[in-house]
NUKOL-215885 format. One record per residue: residue in one letter; chain; x, y, z of N, C-alpha, C in turn. Coordinates in steps of 0.2 Angstrom, whole numbers. Atoms other than C-alpha are relative to their C-alpha. Layout:
> A  A  X  Y  Z  X  Y  Z  X  Y  Z
...
This chain:
> M  A  6  2  -6  117  49  -64  -4  4  0
> K  A  6  -1  1  100  51  -65  -1  6  6
> T  A  2  -5  -5  93  68  -55  -9  -2  4
> L  A  5  -1  -3  81  65  -42  -6  3  -2
> E  A  6  -3  1  65  70  -47  -7  3  5
> K  A  4  1  -8  51  78  -34  -4  -7  4
> F  A  5  9  0  39  61  -35  3  -4  1
> D  A  -3  7  0  52  50  -37  -2  -5  7
> D  A  1  4  -4  49  41  -20  -8  -3  0
> I  A  7  3  0  31  39  -22  -5  0  -6
> R  A  6  2  6  23  38  -43  2  -5  -1
> P  A  1  5  3  20  27  -53  4  -1  -3
> Y  A  -7  1  4  35  19  -63  -4  5  -9
> R  A  1  -2  7  36  27  -83  3  -2  -4
> D  A  -2  10  4  39  17  -98  4  2  2
> E  A  -6  -1  1  56  24  -100  4  -8  7
> E  A  -3  4  -3  58  12  -84  -5  -7  1
> V  A  2  6  -1  48  -3  -88  1  -7  -2
> A  A  -4  5  3  61  -14  -100  4  -1  8
> P  A  -5  5  -7  74  -15  -81  -5  -1  6
> T  A  6  3  -8  58  -17  -67  -4  -5  -6
> I  A  3  6  2  51  -33  -79  7  -5  1
> E  A  -7  4  -1  70  -37  -79  -1  -4  7
> R  A  0  1  -9  70  -37  -60  -8  -4  2
> L  A  5  6  -2  52  -48  -59  1  -6  0
> L  A  -2  7  2  58  -62  -70  7  -2  3
> K  A  -7  3  -4  73  -64  -61  0  -2  8
> D  A  3  0  -6  62  -63  -45  -4  -6  3
> P  A  4  6  -2  59  -82  -36  -7  -1  2
> E  A  7  -2  -3  44  -75  -27  -6  3  -3
> F  A  1  -4  5  39  -66  -42  -5  -7  -5
> K  A  -1  5  5  40  -82  -52  -6  -5  4
> R  A  4  4  -5  30  -92  -38  -6  0  0
> V  A  6  -2  -2  16  -82  -37  -1  0  -8
> M  A  0  2  8  15  -84  -58  -3  -7  -1
> H  A  2  9  0  13  -104  -56  -6  1  4
> F  A  5  2  -5  1  -99  -42  -5  2  -5
> I  A  5  -5  1  -10  -88  -50  -3  -7  -8
> V  A  2  3  8  -9  -98  -70  6  -5  -1
> P  A  -3  7  -2  -3  -117  -64  0  -2  -7
> T  A  -5  4  6  0  -121  -84  4  6  -3
> I  A  -4  -4  4  10  -105  -88  7  -3  -4
> D  A  -7  3  6  25  -108  -101  4  7  1
> W  A  -3  -5  0  37  -98  -95  4  2  -2
> K  A  -3  -4  6  47  -94  -109  -4  1  -4
> E  A  6  -5  -1  32  -87  -115  0  5  -1
> F  A  5  -5  -5  27  -78  -102  4  5  -1
> E  A  -5  -6  -1  45  -69  -101  -1  3  -9
> N  A  -1  -2  6  45  -67  -121  -5  7  0
> T  A  4  -4  -1  29  -59  -118  5  7  3
> M  A  0  -6  -5  33  -48  -104  6  4  -2
> R  A  -6  -2  4  50  -43  -112  -2  3  -5
> S  A  0  -4  6  40  -36  -128  -1  7  3
> F  A  5  -6  1  32  -23  -119  3  7  4
> G  A  -5  -7  2  40  -4  -120  -5  6  2
> N  A  6  -6  -4  26  6  -111  -5  -2  5
> I  A  3  2  -5  14  5  -97  -5  -1  -2
> Y  A  8  5  3  -2  5  -107  1  -7  -2
> D  A  0  5  4  4  -9  -116  2  -7  4
> F  A  -2  7  -3  9  -21  -100  -7  0  4
> Q  A  6  -1  -3  -9  -14  -94  -5  -4  -2
> H  A  5  3  2  -19  -17  -105  3  -8  -4
> T  A  -2  5  2  -11  -34  -109  -2  -6  6
> I  A  1  5  -6  -6  -44  -94  -5  2  6
> V  A  5  -1  -4  -16  -33  -82  -6  -2  0
> K  A  9  3  4  -32  -35  -91  1  -6  1
> D  A  1  6  1  -29  -52  -95  -1  -3  8
> M  A  0  2  -10  -24  -58  -75  -6  2  2
> V  A  4  -2  -2  -39  -48  -70  -5  -4  -2
> F  A  6  5  4  -52  -58  -83  2  -5  3
> S  A  -3  6  -1  -42  -72  -78  -4  -4  10
> L  A  4  -1  -6  -47  -69  -59  -6  -1  0
> L  A  8  -2  -2  -66  -65  -61  -2  -5  -2
> D  A  4  5  4  -69  -79  -73  0  -7  7
> K  A  -2  2  -5  -62  -89  -58  -5  2  6
> S  A  2  -2  -7  -69  -80  -43  -7  5  2
> A  A  8  -4  -2  -85  -70  -47  -5  0  -6
> G  A  5  -1  7  -100  -70  -58  -1  6  -5
> E  A  1  -7  3  -106  -55  -66  4  5  4
> C  A  -3  -5  -1  -95  -41  -66  -1  8  -5
> D  A  5  -6  7  -103  -21  -72  1  6  4
> C  A  -1  -6  -2  -101  -3  -70  -7  1  -4
> S  A  6  -4  4  -114  11  -72  0  6  3
> G  A  -2  -10  -1  -114  30  -70  3  2  -3
> F  A  -4  -4  5  -105  34  -85  0  7  -2
> E  A  2  -5  4  -114  48  -88  1  4  6
> N  A  0  -6  -3  -109  57  -73  7  3  2
> I  A  -6  -4  -1  -92  58  -78  5  1  -5
> P  A  -4  0  9  -89  65  -95  8  1  2
> E  A  -8  0  -1  -69  64  -99  3  7  0
> Q  A  -6  -3  -2  -59  75  -88  3  -4  7
> A  A  -5  4  -7  -47  70  -72  -5  1  2
> Y  A  2  1  -8  -56  64  -58  4  -4  6
> T  A  -1  5  -8  -51  58  -40  -8  -2  3
> F  A  8  3  -1  -64  45  -40  3  -2  7
> I  A  -1  4  -6  -66  42  -20  -6  -5  5
> S  A  6  4  -2  -74  25  -14  1  -3  5
> N  A  0  5  -6  -78  11  -2  6  -3  -1
> H  A  -6  6  0  -65  -2  1  0  -5  1
> R  A  2  5  0  -68  -20  -1  6  -6  1
> D  A  -4  3  -1  -55  -27  -7  6  1  -1
> I  A  -6  -6  -3  -34  -24  -4  1  2  -9
> V  A  -5  -2  7  -29  -26  -24  -6  2  -7
> L  A  1  0  5  -43  -27  -33  -7  3  -2
> D  A  3  -7  2  -56  -13  -32  4  3  -6
> A  A  -3  -2  6  -44  -3  -42  2  -3  -6
> S  A  -3  3  9  -39  -16  -55  -5  -2  -2
> I  A  7  1  3  -56  -20  -58  -5  7  -4
> L  A  0  -5  2  -60  -3  -61  3  1  -5
> C  A  -5  0  7  -46  1  -73  -2  -4  -5
> V  A  4  5  1  -54  -16  -81  -7  4  -4
> L  A  7  -2  1  -73  -8  -81  4  9  -7
> L  A  2  -7  4  -66  10  -88  5  -1  -7
> S  A  0  0  4  -56  4  -100  -6  -4  -7
> N  A  6  1  8  -70  -6  -109  -5  0  -1
> N  A  6  -6  2  -78  9  -109  3  6  -3
> N  A  -1  -4  5  -66  17  -119  5  8  3
> R  A  -5  -3  -5  -56  25  -104  5  1  3
> D  A  -8  2  -3  -39  27  -98  -1  0  7
> T  A  -1  4  -5  -35  18  -84  1  7  5
> V  A  0  -5  -3  -32  29  -68  7  -2  6
> E  A  -4  2  -5  -19  30  -54  -2  -1  5
> I  A  4  4  -4  -21  20  -39  5  3  5
> A  A  -3  0  -7  -16  25  -20  1  -5  4
> I  A  0  4  -6  -9  12  -10  4  1  2
> G  A  -3  0  -2  -2  10  5  7  -3  0
> D  A  -6  6  1  16  5  8  1  -6  4
> N  A  1  6  -4  13  -7  21  -1  -8  -4
> L  A  0  6  2  8  -18  8  5  -4  -5
> L  A  -8  1  5  25  -18  -2  1  -7  4
> I  A  -4  7  -6  31  -34  9  2  -2  -4
> Q  A  -10  4  4  43  -39  -4  -2  5  -8
> P  A  -1  -5  5  50  -30  -18  -3  0  -7
> W  A  6  -1  5  41  -39  -32  -7  3  1
> I  A  4  -1  1  25  -33  -27  1  7  0
> N  A  1  -6  1  32  -14  -27  0  1  -8
> D  A  -1  0  7  38  -17  -43  -7  1  -6
> I  A  6  0  2  21  -23  -50  -4  5  2
> V  A  3  -4  -2  11  -12  -42  1  6  -3
> R  A  -2  -6  3  19  3  -50  3  1  -4
> L  A  -1  0  10  20  -3  -68  -5  0  -2
> N  A  10  1  -1  0  -5  -62  -3  8  1
> K  A  1  -8  -3  1  17  -60  -4  2  6
> S  A  3  -2  -9  0  16  -41  6  3  2
> F  A  -5  -3  -4  8  29  -32  -1  -2  7
> I  A  -2  4  -4  14  25  -15  -2  5  8
> V  A  4  -3  -3  4  31  0  4  0  7
> K  A  -6  3  -1  20  30  14  -8  0  8
> R  A  3  2  -3  10  24  29  5  -1  9
> G  A  -2  2  -5  17  21  49  8  6  3
> V  A  -6  -6  0  29  38  48  -3  2  10
> S  A  -2  -3  -6  34  47  64  -7  7  -2
> L  A  1  -6  -1  21  61  72  2  7  -5
> R  A  -4  -5  2  35  73  67  -1  2  -9
> Q  A  4  -3  6  35  69  48  -7  -1  -2
> M  A  5  -3  4  16  66  46  -2  4  -4
> L  A  4  -6  2  11  83  41  6  0  -8
> A  A  -3  1  5  27  82  27  -1  -4  -5
> V  A  4  3  3  22  67  22  -6  0  -7
> S  A  6  0  5  5  70  18  -2  6  -2
> K  A  1  -5  5  7  88  11  3  -4  -6
> H  A  -3  2  5  21  78  -2  -7  -3  -5
> L  A  7  6  5  5  65  -7  -4  5  -1
> S  A  6  -5  4  -7  79  -9  2  5  -6
> E  A  -2  -4  7  4  89  -21  1  -5  -6
> Y  A  1  5  1  7  73  -28  -7  0  -7
> I  A  6  -1  5  -12  71  -33  -3  4  -3
> H  A  5  -7  5  -16  89  -37  5  -1  -7
> H  A  -4  -1  5  0  88  -48  -5  -6  -6
> T  A  0  6  8  -7  71  -57  -7  3  -4
> I  A  8  -2  0  -27  79  -57  2  7  -6
> T  A  0  -6  6  -21  96  -64  5  2  -8
> R  A  -5  -1  4  -5  95  -73  2  -6  -5
> K  A  1  7  4  -5  77  -79  -8  -2  -2
> K  A  6  0  2  -23  79  -82  -1  -9  -1
> Q  A  1  6  -2  -25  59  -76  -3  -2  6
> S  A  2  3  -6  -36  51  -65  1  -4  4
> V  A  -4  5  -7  -34  43  -46  -4  -1  3
> W  A  3  1  -4  -41  34  -37  3  -2  6
> I  A  -5  0  -7  -40  31  -17  -8  -2  6
> S  A  6  4  -3  -51  23  -6  -2  6  6
> Q  A  1  -6  -7  -61  35  10  3  -1  5
> R  A  -1  0  -6  -54  29  22  8  -4  2
> E  A  -5  2  0  -35  22  28  -3  -8  -1
> G  A  5  8  -3  -39  1  26  -4  -1  0
> R  A  9  1  -1  -55  -7  25  -6  0  8
> A  A  4  -1  -5  -70  -4  35  -3  -7  0
> K  A  0  7  1  -70  -21  42  -8  -3  1
> N  A  6  2  -2  -88  -22  45  -5  4  -6
> S  A  3  -1  4  -92  -13  30  -4  7  1
> D  A  4  -6  -3  -99  3  39  5  5  -3
> D  A  -3  -3  5  -92  14  25  -1  10  2
> R  A  0  -6  -2  -86  31  30  6  5  -3
> T  A  -10  -3  6  -74  44  21  2  4  8
> Q  A  -6  -3  -3  -60  50  34  1  7  -1
> D  A  -2  -8  0  -61  67  39  8  2  -2
> S  A  -5  -3  1  -42  67  40  3  0  -8
> L  A  1  1  7  -41  59  20  -1  8  -4
> L  A  6  -7  4  -51  76  15  6  6  2
> K  A  -7  -9  -2  -37  89  26  4  -4  -3
> M  A  -6  -1  5  -23  78  18  0  2  -6
> L  A  1  -3  7  -29  81  1  0  6  -2
> S  A  -1  -7  3  -32  100  0  5  3  3
> L  A  -8  0  -3  -13  100  8  2  4  -6
> G  A  -3  -1  7  -9  101  -11  -3  6  -2
> S  A  -2  -9  3  -13  119  -14  -2  5  3
> D  A  1  -6  -1  -13  136  -10  -6  1  3
> K  A  7  -2  -2  -32  139  -9  -1  -2  7
> D  A  3  3  -7  -43  136  5  -4  -6  -3
> F  A  0  6  1  -50  120  9  -5  -1  -5
> I  A  4  2  4  -65  122  -1  1  -1  -7
> R  A  -5  -4  9  -57  129  -18  6  -5  -2
> S  A  -8  5  2  -42  117  -15  -4  -6  -2
> I  A  3  7  3  -54  100  -14  -3  1  -6
> E  A  4  -3  6  -64  109  -29  4  -2  -5
> E  A  -7  0  4  -46  108  -38  -2  -9  -2
> L  A  -1  6  -1  -49  89  -36  -5  -4  -5
> N  A  6  4  4  -64  86  -46  -4  -7  4
> I  A  1  6  -2  -70  72  -33  -6  -4  -2
> V  A  3  6  1  -82  57  -37  0  -4  2
> P  A  2  4  -4  -89  47  -26  -1  -7  -2
> L  A  2  9  4  -88  27  -32  -4  -5  5
> A  A  5  3  -4  -99  15  -24  2  -8  -3
> L  A  -1  7  5  -91  -3  -25  -5  -8  4
> S  A  6  4  -5  -104  -19  -21  3  -5  -4
> Y  A  -1  6  1  -96  -35  -21  -6  -7  4
> E  A  7  3  -6  -112  -48  -15  4  -5  6
> Y  A  -5  3  -5  -98  -60  -6  5  5  1
> D  A  -7  -3  -3  -82  -54  4  6  -7  1
> P  A  -1  6  -1  -71  -69  3  4  -1  8
> C  A  -5  0  -7  -61  -62  18  -6  2  5
> D  A  2  0  -4  -76  -60  28  1  -6  6
> Y  A  -1  4  -7  -71  -74  42  7  2  3
> L  A  -6  -4  -2  -54  -65  43  -1  4  4
> K  A  4  -6  -4  -61  -50  48  -5  -2  7
> A  A  1  3  -8  -73  -59  60  6  -3  4
> K  A  -7  4  -4  -58  -68  67  3  6  2
> E  A  -7  -6  -3  -48  -51  69  -5  6  4
> F  A  5  -4  -6  -64  -43  77  1  -5  7
> Q  A  -2  4  -6  -63  -57  92  5  1  1
> Q  A  -9  -1  -4  -43  -57  92  1  8  3
> K  A  2  -7  -2  -45  -37  96  -5  0  4
> R  A  4  0  -9  -59  -40  108  3  -1  6
> D  A  -5  6  -7  -49  -53  118  4  2  0
> N  A  -6  -2  -1  -33  -44  115  1  7  -4
> P  A  1  -10  2  -36  -23  114  6  1  -3
> V  A  -5  -1  1  -16  -24  109  0  -4  -8
> F  A  -5  5  8  -14  -37  93  -3  4  -5
> K  A  -4  -3  6  -9  -32  77  -1  -6  -4
> K  A  -3  4  9  -9  -40  59  6  0  2
> S  A  -5  0  1  6  -48  54  -1  1  -6
> P  A  2  2  7  13  -47  38  -3  -3  -6
> Q  A  1  5  3  10  -62  35  -8  -1  -2
> D  A  9  -1  0  -10  -59  38  0  4  -5
> D  A  2  -5  5  -9  -43  28  1  -7  -9
> L  A  -2  5  6  -2  -58  12  -7  -3  0
> N  A  3  4  -2  -14  -69  20  -7  4  -4
> N  A  10  -5  2  -31  -57  16  1  0  -7
> M  A  4  -3  8  -24  -50  -2  -3  -6  -4
> E  A  3  8  1  -23  -69  -6  -9  -3  -1
> T  A  6  4  0  -39  -76  0  -5  6  -4
> G  A  7  -6  5  -48  -58  -7  3  0  -8
> I  A  -4  1  5  -37  -60  -22  -5  -5  -8
> F  A  1  7  4  -43  -79  -27  -6  -2  3
> G  A  6  3  -2  -59  -81  -16  -7  2  -4
> F  A  5  -1  7  -76  -84  -25  -4  9  6
> K  A  4  -8  -4  -86  -63  -24  -6  0  -1
> G  A  8  -2  4  -101  -68  -33  -1  8  -2
> N  A  -1  -7  6  -107  -53  -42  1  7  5
> I  A  -7  -6  -2  -96  -38  -43  -5  8  -4
> H  A  3  -6  4  -107  -19  -46  4  7  3
> F  A  -3  -4  -2  -97  -4  -47  -4  5  -4
> Q  A  7  -7  3  -107  13  -49  2  7  4
> F  A  0  -3  -3  -103  29  -51  -3  8  4
> G  A  2  -7  -2  -110  44  -42  2  8  -4
> R  A  -3  -6  1  -111  63  -44  5  4  2
> P  A  -6  -6  -3  -96  76  -44  -4  3  4
> I  A  1  -7  -9  -99  86  -26  1  5  -2
> N  A  -2  -5  3  -91  101  -36  -4  7  0
> P  A  7  -5  -4  -108  109  -36  -4  0  6
> Y  A  3  3  -10  -113  102  -17  5  6  2
> L  A  -3  -4  -6  -98  111  -11  1  7  0
> R  A  2  -8  0  -100  128  -18  -8  5  4
> K  A  6  -1  -3  -117  128  -8  2  1  7
> I  A  -2  0  -9  -106  127  7  2  9  2
> D  A  -2  -6  -3  -104  144  17  10  -2  2
> P  A  -5  4  0  -86  145  16  4  4  7
> N  A  3  -3  -6  -89  155  32  -1  -5  7
> T  A  -3  5  -2  -93  140  40  9  -3  6
> D  A  -8  2  -3  -79  133  54  1  -5  -3
> K  A  1  6  3  -70  122  47  0  -9  0
> G  A  4  7  -2  -72  106  56  -5  -2  -4
> E  A  7  -2  1  -89  109  50  -1  -2  -10
> I  A  2  0  9  -86  110  31  6  -6  -1
> V  A  -3  5  5  -72  95  31  -8  -4  1
> S  A  3  5  -1  -86  84  40  -6  -1  -7
> A  A  4  2  4  -98  90  28  2  1  -9
> V  A  -3  3  9  -88  87  13  -3  -9  0
> A  A  0  9  -3  -85  66  21  -8  1  -2
> A  A  10  1  3  -105  68  21  -2  0  -6
> L  A  0  0  5  -106  73  5  0  -7  -4
> I  A  -5  8  7  -95  57  -4  -5  -4  4
> D  A  4  8  0  -104  44  8  -6  0  -2
> R  A  7  1  2  -121  50  5  -1  -2  -9
> E  A  -2  2  6  -116  48  -13  2  -8  -3
> I  A  -2  8  -1  -110  31  -11  -7  -4  4
> Y  A  5  8  -3  -123  22  1  -6  3  -4
> L  A  7  1  6  -135  28  -14  0  -3  -5
> N  A  -1  2  8  -127  20  -28  3  -8  1
> Y  A  0  5  3  -125  4  -19  -4  -5  -6
> H  A  7  5  5  -132  -11  -27  -1  -6  5
> F  A  -1  8  -4  -137  -26  -17  -3  -6  -1
> Y  A  0  6  2  -139  -43  -16  -5  -2  5
> P  A  3  3  -8  -152  -55  -5  5  0  6
> V  A  -3  0  -5  -138  -59  7  1  6  4
> N  A  -2  -8  -3  -137  -40  10  -7  2  4
> Y  A  5  0  -2  -155  -38  14  -1  -8  6
> I  A  2  5  -4  -158  -56  24  6  4  6
> A  A  -6  -1  -5  -141  -50  35  -4  6  2
> Y  A  2  -5  -2  -150  -33  37  -7  -2  5
> D  A  7  4  -2  -167  -43  42  0  -2  6
> R  A  -2  3  -3  -158  -53  54  2  3  6
> L  A  -1  -5  -5  -151  -40  63  -3  7  4
> W  A  4  -6  0  -162  -25  62  -8  1  -2
> G  A  6  0  3  -175  -27  52  -8  -2  4
> H  A  6  1  -4  -189  -28  64  -9  -2  -5
> N  A  5  5  3  -203  -39  55  0  -2  -7
> N  A  -3  3  5  -193  -44  43  -3  5  -9
> T  A  0  -4  3  -191  -25  33  -1  -4  -7
> F  A  0  2  5  -186  -34  17  0  -4  -1
> R  A  3  7  1  -194  -49  16  -1  -2  -8
> D  A  2  2  7  -201  -48  -2  6  3  -4
> K  A  -3  -5  5  -183  -43  -8  4  -6  0
> Y  A  -6  7  0  -175  -64  -7  -8  -6  3
> S  A  4  7  1  -183  -83  -7  0  -3  7
> E  A  -1  1  -4  -186  -94  5  8  -5  -2
> A  A  -8  3  1  -170  -103  -6  7  5  3
> N  A  -6  -2  -4  -160  -89  -2  2  1  8
> I  A  -1  0  -7  -162  -89  16  5  -7  2
> R  A  -3  4  1  -156  -107  14  8  1  -2
> E  A  -9  0  4  -139  -103  5  3  7  3
> F  A  -2  -7  -3  -138  -85  16  2  -5  8
> E  A  -2  4  -8  -137  -100  34  6  -5  -2
> S  A  -5  7  1  -128  -112  23  9  4  1
> Y  A  -8  -7  1  -114  -97  18  3  2  9
> M  A  -2  -3  -10  -113  -90  38  2  -7  2
> Q  A  0  6  -2  -114  -108  43  10  -2  -1
> K  A  -8  1  2  -96  -112  31  4  6  3
> K  A  -6  -4  -4  -88  -96  35  1  -1  7
> L  A  -3  3  -8  -90  -99  53  6  -6  3
> D  A  -5  11  0  -82  -119  51  7  5  -2
> L  A  -7  -4  1  -65  -107  44  3  3  2
> I  A  0  -5  -6  -64  -97  60  5  -3  3
> D  A  -3  6  -7  -49  -105  71  4  3  4
> L  A  -4  -4  -6  -47  -98  85  0  -7  6
> P  A  3  6  -6  -48  -109  101  -7  0  6
> N  A  7  -2  -4  -62  -99  110  -3  4  -3
> K  A  2  -3  6  -71  -95  96  -8  1  4
> D  A  5  -4  -3  -86  -84  101  -6  0  -6
> I  A  1  0  6  -99  -90  89  -6  5  0
> P  A  6  -4  1  -113  -78  93  2  8  -1
> Y  A  -1  -6  2  -102  -64  91  3  0  -5
> L  A  -4  1  5  -94  -70  78  -3  0  -9
> S  A  7  1  0  -111  -74  70  -3  10  -2
> E  A  4  -8  2  -117  -54  72  8  5  -4
> K  A  -5  -4  4  -98  -47  65  -3  -2  -7
> L  A  -2  1  8  -100  -57  49  -8  4  -2
> M  A  7  -2  -1  -119  -51  48  2  6  -2
> E  A  -3  -10  0  -114  -33  50  3  2  -9
> M  A  -5  -1  11  -103  -35  33  -3  0  -4
> Y  A  5  2  6  -117  -39  24  -7  6  0
> A  A  8  -2  0  -133  -28  32  4  8  1
> F  A  -3  -8  -3  -119  -11  37  -3  3  -6
> P  A  2  -5  5  -122  -6  19  -8  3  -3
> V  A  8  1  0  -143  -8  17  -2  7  5
> K  A  3  -2  -4  -143  1  34  3  7  -2
> N  A  0  -6  2  -134  16  27  -3  5  -4
> Y  A  4  -3  3  -144  17  13  -7  6  1
> L  A  7  -2  0  -158  19  22  0  7  4
> S  A  -1  -7  -4  -150  33  33  2  6  -2
> V  A  4  -8  3  -151  46  19  -3  0  -7
> L  A  7  -2  2  -166  41  12  -3  6  -1
């Protein structure tokens, strides 16, 4: 019987686990249904043969995953590009980014890295999204490690330390880069802010002081910019549901709907930009400063790099001007045609919100905030 190793409960699958995992997937009717949904013309026998030909993670990622991401983007996005590679010479990094799409953020990052002859990253994913066995298998084949959510307060410290030790192990021993979002879940209004609790968790995996522990992770902030968010109307709907019923919580089916909408919905153009590594700035922080202030200062460093590296589209400037842009701050950034497109888009999204008591002014404001906050945050750090 195989001896359990320290990180077996959360780590990605290894090469020797590829074959049995693929057999489980091919026997799972729900996985088959999803594949037919993604690729309606799929030849299942041929697909089975292709899947069984993979003997390692690299081949699986660079064939199935890469092709699937390209196929999805061809149908649901315009241009997809990346800049800032000069900021990340070859070594292992912890990429901390704002979070827009539950599934695609990290998958697109891996494809962009691969296209630039870089290794793919290990991906942090919350176990709340692993609502079916095939999802757990597919993400762990795709180099994902598990972030345990919903544990008791008594368990939280041990679970956080275990996760942090795994991330430190991955960066320092495996020499493998990691991606993790700057907060638990997505910022539904796009007011992106790095959670202090994330940084405290990341520091637990080393016996060094906070700054040295964070420095060990080689953090690089990464700014993700999607022209459109397919889930924007679902987020606006949830804002009203929580306003009207403070105890409202999404169901697992809601999470699944969000995942599907994000994957298949129209995203427009996409731009990823690597910021500058934060280690040189960490060394300037006085280690005698209060611990809480140090944590907040590091979070602010990450946020600043993300804000400065956003890529903006007309929809962002129009939304900002409608909400906060006195005297049309960015009127030179968009045309009359852009305004008509914006108004048509907003109306279409409002029409999709199925609530019996739709508060149109409130929902409109929430939709616009999602596109305006990145501009507001950018201006805040200029």
